[in-house]
N, C-alpha and C positions, 0 to 999 in steps of 0.2 A: 224138488230143487234140481234144476238142470245144471249142467257144467258151466254154461256161459250165460251172461246177460244178452250179449249181441255177438253174432257172427257176421262179418263183412264178406259177402259172397261176391266174387269177381275182383278180389283185391289185387290181382296181377294186371288188371286193365287200367286204362288211364284214369277214369273217374274213381274206380274202386281203390286205387292206390292213394289218391288224395283223401278219401274218407279214412283209410287206415292211418295215414299221417296225421289227420285231425285227431283221431282217437289217441295216438301216441303222444302228440303234443299237449293235448288238453286233459286227458284222463289217465294215461299211463297204466298203472296197475290198480287204480281206484275203482275200476269196474272189471268184470270178468268177461274178456272178449277174445275172439280168435279170428283168423283170416282163412278164407277158403277159395279154392279155384281148381282148375283142371290139372295143373302141372305142379307137382311137388317141387321140382327144381326152381320154377319161377316164384313159388311161394317162399322158398328159402332165401331167394335173392331179395325179395321185398322185406322179409323179416330182418335181414342183415342191415338194410337201410333204416328200418324202424328202430333198431337197436342204437344206431347213431343218434337218433332223435331222443330216445329215452332208454337208458340201459335196462330198465325193467322189462323191456320187450324181449329180453333173452329167454323169458319163460313163456312167450306167446306161442300158443298151440296152432298148428297148421292142419287144415282139413281138406282132403282131396275129394272134390265132388264135381259132377258134370251135369249140366242143365238137361241133358237127354237121358240121364241114368237115374231112374226112380229110386233104386236101392241106395245109391250114394246120397241123394237128396233127402231121403227119409232118415238115414243115419245122421246126417248133419242137422236136420230140423229137430230131431228128438233130443239133441244135446243143448239146445239154446232156447231162451225165452223169445228172442227176436232174430229173424233173418233180415239183414239189410243188404239188398241186392242191387248191383249196378250192371248186371249182365243183360245187355240188349243187343240188337233190337228185341224188345220184350215180346212182340208178336211172334217172333221166331223162336225165342229161347226161354220165355218166361212162364208159359201156361202151366207146365208140369209142376214148377215150384209153388205156384199159388195153390194148386190142388193139394200138394203134399203138406203145405203149411196149414191149410184148413183141416186136413185129416189128422194131423198130429197136434192140433191146437197150439200152433206156434205163430206168434204175431209176425207181421211182415211189413216192410216198407221198401219203396223203390223210387226211382226218379224218372219213370216213364213219362212220355208226352204223347203216347199212342192211344188215341181214342178207341180205335177198333179193338185193341188188346183188352182194355178195361171192359168194353161192352161184351166181348166174348166171355170174359170171366163172369159177368152178371148173367148172361144167357145160359151159361153152364150150370147155374144154380149155386155157385159158391157163396153168393151173398147170404142167401137163406141158411145155408149150412154153417157159415161162420157166425151168423146171428145166434143160431141154436147152441153152438158150443163155446161162444164167447171169444172167438178168434178175431183179432183186428187186422184186416188186410188194407193197408193204406197206400194208395197210389199217389204219384205226382208230388213227391216230397222234396223237389229241387226248385230251381228257378221257375220251372213250370211244375207246380202252380202255387207255391207258398206265398210269394208276394201278393198275388191277386186274391187268393183264398183267405189267407190270414189277414190281409189288409182290409178286405170287405168285412170280415168278422169283427175286427177291432173298431172300424168306423160305425158299423150298424149297432154294435153293443153300446158304443158311446151315445148314439142317437136314442136308443131305447132307454138308457139311464137318464139322459138329460131332457129328453122331449116326451118320453113315455111311449114312443113307438118308432119303428124303423122308418127310414126314408125310402120313397118309392122308386128312386132312380139312382143308380151307381154307375159311374164311368171310371175305369182305371186307365191311367196314362203311363205308358213306358216313357218316363220323363227324360232319362239320360242313362247311358251305360257305356262301358268300355270293356271289351272282352273278345274272346275268339271261339271258334268251333273246334271240336275234336272229331276224330274219325268215327267214334261211336255215335255222336249226334248226327253226323252226315248219313251214316248207315241207317239210322232210324227214320230220318226224313225220307230217304230214298225208298225205304220199304213201304212207308205209308203211301207215297206216290204210286208205287208199283201196284199195291193192292187196290187202291182206289181206281187206278186206270183199268185194271183187269176185271174188277168185280163191281157191278152197279149197286149191289147190296152194301158193300163197303162205302161206296160214294154216298149213298143215302144215309148210312149210319154216321159217317164223319160229318156230313152236312147238316144233320138235324140239330137245331139249337138246344133241344132238351133231350138229346139222344142218350145221355148217361143217367137221366132221372129214372126213378122207379116207374114201372109200366103205367100206373094210374096217375102219374104226375108229369106227363110229357106235353103239357100245354102251358102257354104263357104269352106275354106280350112281345117277346123277342123274336127276331127273324134271323136272317143270315148275318154273318160277321161283316164288318166294314171292309170293303175291298178296294176302295178308291180314296181320293182326296176328300177330306171333310173339313168343316169349321166348327169350332166349339166356342160358346159365348165367353168362356173364362180364359182359355189357353190359346185360342187362335187356330191356325191350320193344323190338321192332323193327317196322319198316313196310316195304312194298315199295319198291324203288328203280327209278326210271323207266328207268335205263340197264342194269339187270341183263340184259334179254333179249339185248343184244349183247355186253356184257362177259363174261358166263359162257361164251358160245360161243367167244369169242376165246381165253380162258384154256384151254378144253378143246382147241381146235385147236392151241394152242402145245404142250400136253402131247403130243398125238398126233404133231405134226411133229418133236418132239424125242425120238421113239422112247420115249414114256412115261417121260420123265426124272422126273416127279413121281409115278410109279406108275400102273399100268394101272387100278387101282380107286380112284384119288383122287376124293373127293367135293368139289365146289366149289359154293358158294352165295354170293349177294350180296344184302344188305339195307341199309336205313337204320337207324342207331341212333336210338332215341327216348329212352332213358334208363330209370331204375329207378323203382319205386314208382308211386303214383297219378299223379304228374305225367308220368312216362314213358308210362303207359298212355293218358293223355289225348292226349299228343302223337302216339303211334302211331295212335290212333283218328282223329285229325284228318288226319294225312298220308294214311292209307289211304283215308279218305272223299274227300279232295281228288283223289287219283289216280284213284279209281273214277269220280268225277263228271266229271273232265276227259276220261277215256277214253270214257265214255258219250256225253259231249257231242260228241266228234269224229265219232261215227257216227250222230248224230241230226240230220237236215238243218236243222231250225229252230234248234236250239240251237247247232249248229256255226256258223251265220251270225252269231249273237250273239258267240260266242267269237272269231271272226275279227276282229270289230270292235275287240276289246280287245288283240289280239296284234299284234306288230310285223310290218310287211311286209318282203319281201326287200330287203336293203340297209340295213335299220334294225337297231339293237341297243342294248346298254347304253351309257350315257354313259362318257366317258373317266374321270370320277371314280369311277363305279361299278366299272369294270374294275380300276382301280388300288387301290381300297379293298376289293376282293373277296379271297377266299381259298378254299382247299379243304384238307380234312384227311381222308385215307383211312387206315383201319387194316386190317391183314390178320392174321388169327389162324390159325396153323397148329397143329393139334391131333393128339394121339395119346393113346389111353386110358391113364390112370394117370400122365400127364405134364402139367406146366403148359404153357400155350400159349406158342409163340414168336410174338411180335407184331412186325409191320412197320408202319412209319408213313411215309406220303408226304404232304408238306405243301408248299404254295407260297402266297406272299402275293400272289396275283393272282386275279381272277375266273376260275373254272375253265374255262368254255366259250369264252372269248375271249382274255384276257391269258395265262392258263395254257396254253391250247391253242396259241397262237402260239409259246410257248417249246417245247412238246413237239413240235409239227409241224416247227418250224424246226430243232430239234436232230436230229430224225429225218432230215431232208433232208441236213443237214451230215454226219451219220454215214454215210449211204449214199454221199455224194459223196467224202468224204475218207478213209474207212477201208475201202474196198471189199475190199482184200486181207486184212484182218484179221477180217472178219465170220464168224460161225459157219455161216451157211447160204449156199450158193452161188447159189440161184435158186429161183423159184417164187412162188406167191401165199402170202405169209407174214404173220406177226404181228410186232408190235414186238419181243417177247422172242426169238422163234425166228430173226428176221432179224438182230438187232443186239445182243442179250444185254448183257453187262457193259459193252461199249463205250458203248452208249446210256446205261446207268445212270451211268457216270462223267461223260459229257457233261452230263446233266441235273443232276447234283450241281454241276458247275462253273458251270452256268447259274443256280444259286441254289435248286434244289429240294432239300428235306430228304428224304433217303431213309435211314431208320434201322431198326435191328433191336434188339429187346431180348428177353431171356429173362425171362418173368414170374417174379416171386419166389414 
């Protein structure tokens, strides 16, 4: 028996504080949890704010730990069942914590969207080590990639139940959303761009459609992610989706880890819905141009400096009002020739990257802590669906997320 069910590491940062607030609002003292970070003074300030949300937080314990200090990470990990970390960019600050969690048999979840970080953890041998000792290391438990990963899981499970087999093509559409960037997200994006620009091996790793699959399962029907304007027979014009490069790899890894439950030759794509007709085409054109300009600006020194002046710094992010007034709507279309699509919908009335991510990451941590004996996968570097499956789906529904399935008429 360890001291805590969950430790929120990085609770003094923008995203970490939101996760801590979610625990205070929804769980109070019904679970054993603590907050951790580098600065005791900042942790005490966060605790004071949490007490205003729930007076029981007066007993909340504070843990000082640094992502570069093995001794402090080991001391923290040994005290908890799960470390829930928001400390990024993970490629810079996350590797040692993954290593420590595997070595101390401590479950782990994060909200990374950094493909190269996950692949390095795989290449370092932590997947096999975690499999052996039953440690669950679960990456991408935020807006990237739970709507895509859990959405595909729910739709394909429905098809297996109703039709006896999965459908061979799944397309996920970022249907609509309202939200903002934080400085932490910007720092992660810039770090990925920097690494890919400087290292051809990183470019190759990030660009491989099956780059996060096990070594013997890196083949399939999919190629590069959609980078231009497209047309879909059901929804009309489409544009590239900024998070597709990580979400698609997580869904494909899930399929591989679950012994190709969705079919060995399942095709998976992810795009933004722009709409039908001339208006849809204009919107697809504008979105595609904006993404291309933003990406080009990040690799152009003079332009990048200008962009950085307009983007939030680490620790900054959307206002409380923007978070609460935000939302996201994701649609998942499972297709089979000659059949109407089966359509999944995932919807939440919170900003996707911060309010929504606090719910998704928080419930992932709770699932790992409280349902360890019920989960489908016993250990390894996992994905949300392969690690937690229907139990996480049910918890997310209970937390207010709409997860629906309909058979198109």
